[in-house]
VOZA-280948 format. One record per atom (N, C-alpha, C): x, y, z; residue in three letters. Coordinates in steps of 0.02 Angstrom, whole numbers, plus 32768, in hexadecimal, padded with zeros to 4 digits. Last residue first. Layout:
REM residues N
XYZALA;...
REM end
This chain:
REM residues 191
7DBC80067E89ASN;7DC87FDF7E4DASN;7DFF7FCA7E3DASN;7D7C80637EF8TYR;7DA1803A7EF6TYR;7D8480217EBCTYR;7D7180F67F69PHE;7D5A80DD7F33PHE;7D8E80A77F11PHE;7D3B8102800EPHE;7D7680E57FDEPHE;7D4380CD7F9EPHE;7D098170808FTYR;7D01814C804FTYR;7D3E8142802DTYR;7CE981B1811CASN;7D15817D8105ASN;7D12816080C5ASN;7CBA82398190PHE;7CAE81F8816APHE;7CE781EB8133PHE;7C7E8277821CSER;7CAB826C8203SER;7C9B823B81C3SER;7C3E82FD8296TRP;7C3D82C18262TRP;7C7082C28238TRP;7C68833C82FBLEU;7C22834982F1LEU;7C09830282C8LEU;7CD083398391ASN;7CC5832D8352ASN;7C938324833BASN;7CC1833B8415GLY;7CDF837B83EEGLY;7CD5837483ACGLY;7D1C82A58446ASP;7CF782D48448ASP;7CFA831D843CASP;7D41823F83B8GLU;7D50825F83EBGLU;7D248293840FGLU;7D4D82008344GLY;7D0981EF836FGLY;7D11820B83B7GLY;7D9E81F682E0PHE;7D81823382F0PHE;7D40821E8319PHE;7DC3815D82D2PRO;7DEF819D82F5PRO;7DD181E482F5PRO;7D5580E48323ASP;7D4D812782FAASP;7D8A816382FFASP;7D3D80948380SER;7D848080834BSER;7D8B80B38324SER;7CEA80CA83DAASP;7D2680B983ECASP;7D5A80AE83BEASP;7C6F80CE8380LEU;7C87811C8393LEU;7CE9810883BCLEU;7C81806582FDASP;7C5D807F833EASP;7C9280B58357ASP;7C9880958250PRO;7CA4807E828CPRO;7C6A807C82C3PRO;7C8B808081B8ASN;7C5180A881F6ASN;7C6F80818221ASN;7CBE80AB811CTYR;7CDD808E8157TYR;7CAF80AC8192TYR;7C8680718077SER;7C8680A880B6SER;7C9D808380F5SER;7CAF80667FC6TYR;7CA280508012TYR;7CA480948054TYR;7C7880597F20ILE;7C81808A7F6EILE;7C7280727F9AILE;7CD7801E7E8EASP;7CA6800D7ED4ASP;7CAD80357F01ASP;7CEF80837DF7CYS;7CE5806E7E37CYS;7CB980507E5CCYS;7CCA80BF7D85GLU;7CEB806D7D8CGLU;7CF4805F7DC3GLU;7C9681357D84LEU;7C6F810A7D84LEU;7C9380C77D70LEU;7D2A81757DC0LEU;7CF081717DE8LEU;7CC781377DD4LEU;7DC1815B7DA4ASN;7D88815C7D84ASN;7D48814A7DA0ASN;7E2881A17DFDILE;7E16815E7DEEILE;7DD6816D7DDEILE;7E6F821E7DE1GLU;7E8C81FD7DFEGLU;7E7581B07DE8GLU;7DF682577D9AGLU;7E3182637D7FGLU;7E5382297D8BGLU;7DA4825D7E1EASP;7D8D823F7DC6ASP;7DD382307D9DASP;7DD782B07E6CVAL;7DC0825D7E85VAL;7DCD82397E38VAL;7DDF832D7E22ALA;7E0E831D7E3DALA;7E1482CA7E4AALA;7D4783487E0DASP;7D7583387DCFASP;7DC083147DDFASP;7D1D83577E8DTRP;7D0983107E7ATRP;7D2A83107E2CTRP;7D6483D27EBELEU;7D67838B7EECLEU;7D5683457EB9LEU;7D40841F7E5ELYS;7D9484087E5DLYS;7D8E83CF7E87LYS;7CC084277E7APRO;7CDA84167E36PRO;7D1C83F07E3APRO;7CBF846F7EFDARG;7C9F842B7EE6ARG;7CB4840C7EAEARG;7CFC84EB7F10LEU;7D2A84A67F19LEU;7D0984667F05LEU;7C9E854B7EFEPRO;7CCF853E7EDCPRO;7CFE84FB7EDEPRO;7C3085187F65THR;7C3285287F1BTHR;7C66852D7EF2THR;7C7A852A7FEAPHE;7C6F84EB7FD6PHE;7C6A84EB7F82PHE;7C4D85B8801BASP;7C9585A98008ASP;7CA885597FE6ASP;7BD985AC804EASP;7BE085B27FFEASP;7C2D85B87FE1ASP;7BF7851E80BFGLY;7BC285608096GLY;7BC485608051GLY;7C3B84C98103LEU;7C59851080D6LEU;7C36853580C2LEU;7BDE848A813DALA;7C0F84908167ALA;7C3184C88145ALA;7B89845D80DBSER;7B5F8476811CSER;7B9D84948151SER;7BE18432807AVAL;7BA9847C8074VAL;7B98848180B8VAL;7BF983B580A9LEU;7C3783EE80A5LEU;7C0E84378091LEU;7B7D836C809FSER;7BB4837680E5SER;7BE183C680DFSER;7B68836D802BSER;7B2D8385804ASER;7B6C8397808FSER;7BC583317FDFASN;7BB883747FD0ASN;7B9783A38010ASN;7BC182AF801BVAL;7C0A82CC8026VAL;7BF1831A8015VAL;7B49828E7FF3ALA;7B53828D802EALA;7B9482BE8044ALA;7B6182987F63ASN;7B2582C87F7DASN;7B2882C57FC3ASN;7BB7822E7F45VAL;7BCC82877F36VAL;7B9B82A87F71VAL;7B8581BC7F72VAL;7BAA81CC7F8FVAL;7BBB82217F8FVAL;7AFE81C67F16TRP;7B0381C57F5BTRP;7B3D81DD7F8ATRP;7B3D81A57E9AASN;7B2681ED7E9BASN;7B1281EB7EFBASN;7B7D81327EA4LEU;7BA6816B7EAFLEU;7B9081C17EBFLEU;7B2D80CC7F16SER;7B3B80ED7ED2SER;7B7181207ED4SER;7B1A808E7F88PRO;7B0B80707F5CPRO;7B06808C7F1BPRO;7BC680377FDCGLU;7B9380737FD9GLU;7B5F80667F93GLU;7BE17FB8804FARG;7BED7FD18001ARG;7BAE800C7FF7ARG;7C257FDF80E9SER;7BF37FCD80B8SER;7C157FDB806DSER;7C827FA3816DPHE;7C967FBD8134PHE;7C417FA8811CPHE;7C777F5781EEGLU;7C817F9681F3GLU;7C8F7FCA81BDGLU;7C767EE481DAHIS;7C2D7EF581E3HIS;7C3B7F4D81E9HIS;7CEB7EB181B7ALA;7CCB7EC18188ALA;7C7D7ED0819DALA;7D5C7F09822EARG;7D397ED38218ARG;7D107EDC81DDARG;7DFE7F338284ALA;7DBD7F418240ALA;7DA17F018241ALA;7E7A7F1E82B0ALA;7E467F0082C8ALA;7E027F0382A8ALA;7EC37F818273SER;7ED67F298260SER;7E997F0D8274SER;7ED27FEC8268PHE;7E9B7FD98262PHE;7E9D7F9E8258PHE;7F22806782E4ASP;7F28802682B3ASP;7EE2801182ABASP;7F5A810D82E9TYR;7F2180E882E9TYR;7F3D809D82D1TYR;7FE1815382CEASP;7F98816882FAASP;7F708134830BASP;8028815B825BPRO;802D813C829CPRO;800A813482C5PRO;7FAB813881EAARG;7FE3812B8210ARG;8015816B8226ARG;7F3C814481A9PHE;7F41816281EBPHE;7F80814F821BPHE;7F558111811ESER;7F3381668136SER;7F428178816ESER;7F828099814CGLU;7FAA80C3812EGLU;7F9D80F98127GLU;7EFE805B8179ASN;7F49805D81A2ASN;7F74809D8190ASN;7EB280728116LEU;7E9D8097813ELEU;7EE0809A8188LEU;7EE3801180B2THR;7EE4805C80AETHR;7ED8809580E0THR;7EC57F9380F3ALA;7F137FBB80FDALA;7F16800580DCALA;7E357F9080FFILE;7E6F7F988133ILE;7EA37FB08139ILE;7E327F9C8076LEU;7E067FBF8092LEU;7E277FD380DALEU;7E7F7F128053TYR;7E947F4D802CTYR;7E6B7F8A804BTYR;7E257EAC80A1PHE;7E797EB780A5PHE;7E7E7F04808EPHE;7DB87EC38041LEU;7DBC7EC6808BLEU;7DFC7EE880B2LEU;7DF17E887FC7THR;7DE77ECA7FDCTHR;7DCF7EF08024THR;7E057E008019LYS;7E477E228004LYS;7E2B7E7B7FF4LYS;7D897DD5802EARG;7DAA7DEB8070ARG;7DFE7E068054ARG;7D127E327FC7SER;7D3A7DEA7FC9SER;7D657E098014SER;7C747E5B8000CYS;7CA97E717FDCCYS;7CE17E367FFBCYS;7BC17E7F8003LYS;7BFE7E528013LYS;7C3E7E707FF3LYS;7B247E96803AASP;7B537EB78011ASP;7B957E958024ASP;7AC57E5A8095SER;7AC97E348050SER;7B0D7E588030SER;7A917E60810ELEU;7ADA7E6C80FELEU;7AED7E4C80CCLEU;79F87E5B811DPRO;7A107EA480FFPRO;7A747E9B80F7PRO;79F87DB580C6GLY;79E67DF480E5GLY;7A017E3480E5GLY;79D47D728012GLU;79ED7D80804EGLU;79D47DBA8083GLU;792E7D367FCCGLU;796F7D657FD9GLU;797F7D6D8017GLU;78B07CFE7FF0ASP;78EE7CC47FDDASP;793B7D007FE1ASP;78637D677FEAALA;78567D35802EALA;78A57D0C802EALA;78997DF07F93GLY;785F7DBB7F94GLY;787A7D947FD2GLY;78927E947F65GLN;78A67E697F8FGLN;78767E337F96GLN;78BC7ED67ED0SER;78947ED07EF0SER;78A67E947F2ASER;79417F3C7E94LYS;79307EE97EA0LYS;78F67EF67EC9LYS;79807FBC7E8DGLY;795A7FA47E40GLY;79527F4C7E45GLY;79F67F927EF8LEU;79EF7FBC7EC8LEU;79BF7FA67E96LEU;7A367F167F44ARG;79E27F337F42ARG;79C57F5C7F0DARG;7AB27F267F43SER;7A997EFB7F32SER;7A4A7EF77F2FSER;7AC17FB87F83PRO;7AD07FAC7F40PRO;7AAA7F677F25PRO;7A3B7FE47FFASER;7A7A7FB27FEBSER;7A817FAD7FA3SER;7A0F806D805BALA;7A14804F7FFDALA;7A4B801D7FEFALA;7A38809480C1GLY;7A02807480B1GLY;79F5804B8081GLY;7A9F80F580D6SER;7A62810C80B8SER;7A3980EA80B3SER;7B0980AF8109GLN;7AEA80E28138GLN;7AA180FC811EGLN;7AF9800180B8PRO;7B0F804B80C5PRO;7AEE806580EDPRO;7B0B7F6A811BPRO;7AE47F9480F9PRO;7AFD7FDB80FFPRO;7BA97F278139SER;7B717F4A815BSER;7B557F69811FSER;7BE77E8980EBLEU;7BFA7ED980FFLEU;7BA77EED8111LEU;7C257DEB80E4ALA;7BDC7E2080DDALA;7BF57E57810AALA;7CB57DB28076GLU;7C927DD280B6GLU;7C617E0D80AAGLU;7CD47D1E801BLEU;7CB07D6B8019LEU;7C9E7D7B805FLEU;7D817CF07FE5VAL;7D447CEC8017VAL;7D047D298012VAL;7DF67D1C7FC4HIS;7DA77D167F7BHIS;7D6D7D117FA4HIS;7E587CFC8021PRO;7E4E7D307FFAPRO;7E097D477FD3PRO;7E097C9680A5GLN;7E357C8B8067GLN;7E177CDF8042GLN;7E257CB1814CGLY;7E087CA3811CGLY;7E337CB780DFGLY;7E917CCD81ACGLU;7E417CD881CBGLU;7E0C7CB5819CGLU;7F017CDA816EGLN;7EFF7CA98196GLN;7EC17C9081B6GLN;7EF97D52812ACYS;7EE27D0E810CCYS;7EE67CDE813DCYS;7F377DA18199PHE;7F017DB2817APHE;7ED67D75815BPHE;7FBF7D72817EGLN;7F9A7D7B81C1GLN;7F557D7681A0GLN;7FCB7DAB80F2LYS;7FD07D668101LYS;7FB67D4E8142LYS;7FBA7E2A8102PHE;7F8D7E0380D3PHE;7F907DC380E5PHE;80347E458153MET;7FFA7E678170MET;7FC27E2C8146MET;80917E2680F1HIS;80997E18812EHIS;805D7E11814CHIS;80857E8F808DLYS;80777E468077LYS;80787E1F80B6LYS;807A7F0780DFASP;80367EF780B9ASP;80387EAE80A5ASP;81187F1480E6ASP;80E37F0F8111ASP;809D7EF1810CASP;81337F0E8048GLY;81547EF98083GLY;81237EDB80C0GLY;80A77F377FE4ALA;80EE7F2F7FFCALA;81007F0A8032ALA;801F7F147F77MET;803D7F0D7FB8MET;80947F027FB9MET;7FC67F947F1ALYS;800E7F617F12LYS;80237F597F60LYS;7F737FEB7F21CYS;7F5E7FB37F3ECYS;7F977F8F7F35CYS;7F9180997F4BSER;7FAC80617F0FSER;7F95802E7F39SER;7F2581137F5CTYR;7F5480E77F76TYR;7F5D80AE7F4BTYR;7EFD81C97F88SER;7F0981967F3ASER;7F3E81587F6DSER;7E9382407FE4GLU;7ED3821B7FCBGLU;7ED381DC7FA1GLU;7E5582C2801BILE;7E4782858004ILE;7E9B826F7FE6ILE;7E17830880C3ARG;7E5982F2808FARG;7E3782C1806CARG;7DFB838E8133GLY;7DE48362810DGLY;7E24835A80D9GLY;7DBD83D281BCILE;7DF6839881AFILE;7DF1837A8175ILE;7D7884588205ILE;7D7A842F81E3ILE;7DC7841181C4ILE;7D53849D8298HIS;7D8B84998267HIS;7D7C84608245HIS;7CDC852282D9ALA;7CF984E482C7ALA;7D3884D9828FALA;7CCD85AE82EDASP;7CD485738323ASP;7CE2852C8317ASP;7CF885DB8262GLY;7CE585F382A1GLY;7CFA85BD82E1GLY;7D4D856F821CTHR;7CFA858A81FDTHR;7CEB85B18248THR;7DD7854F81CCGLU;7DB185628200GLU;7D7C858A81F7GLU;7DFF84B18156VAL;7DEB85048174VAL;7DCE850C81B5VAL;7E20845480DDCYS;7E40844E813FCYS;7E37849E8134CYS;7E19844B8062LEU;7DE284218094LEU;7DF2842F80D9LEU;7E7A8496801BGLN;7E2D84B5801DGLN;7E01848A8055GLN;7EDB8429802DPHE;7EE584778044PHE;7E9884AA8059PHE;7E9083C87FE2ASN;7EAF83BD8026ASN;7E9E840F804DASN;7EA984017F61VAL;7E5E83F27F6FVAL;7E6583F87FC2VAL;7F2C84057F44ALA;7F0C84437F45ALA;7ED2843F7F71ALA;7F40837D7F63GLU;7F66839D7F87GLU;7F3F83DF7F8AGLU;7F0183497EE4PHE;7EE8833B7F2DPHE;7EF5835D7F5BPHE;7F6983717E83HIS;7F1D83977E90HIS;7EF183837ECCHIS;7FD383287EA2SER;7FCE83747E97SER;7F8183997EA7SER;7FF482AA7EF7ASN;7FC282C47EB9ASN;7FAB83127EC2ASN;803F81FE7F0DGLU;804182497F11GLU;8020825F7ED1GLU;7FFE81837F62LEU;7FFB81967F1ELEU;800B81ED7F2ELEU;802C81217FD5LEU;800F815E7FCDLEU;802B81727F88LEU;802180657FDBLYS;803980A27FD0LYS;801780D77FB5LYS;80217FC67FFBMET;80087FFB7FFCMET;803380417FFEMET;
REM end
């Protein structure tokens, strides 16, 4: 796992870190290579002791309540329950490794489990959720930043070809679950 340098992301990140009266907003977007390096290979071997890399893990439903596997489907009696969204253990490893790299050395997410992740229902839903949170915090200052943010992400990783996951930990596991923090979100655009 390696952080990929991106000057467009750096420019957006500069604008995502602001003081607004009594609030302090810390925002960042980052890009990582999923090529495993030394420590990642060792962690992956340990991770695979709990199950094969291609075994599917059940994820929690997205916080929106709209499951990607349910969009456009009617729910029949023989369909799976609410934990029907899945990803391979290898994908789950990449999500956890990305969190570890992003928050290193302050936090360790090695104990994170599949139920703390969700597969998001659609790109539009995620874009609207992010935009709503940022416009409520930044007001009109977000208007010129919005296209820069999404253009930079789309240029780095084609948004229409991504699966989108989120990390939704309990407050004890959340790096931003401390007193005084109002909200946080972690989205992974993965292809």
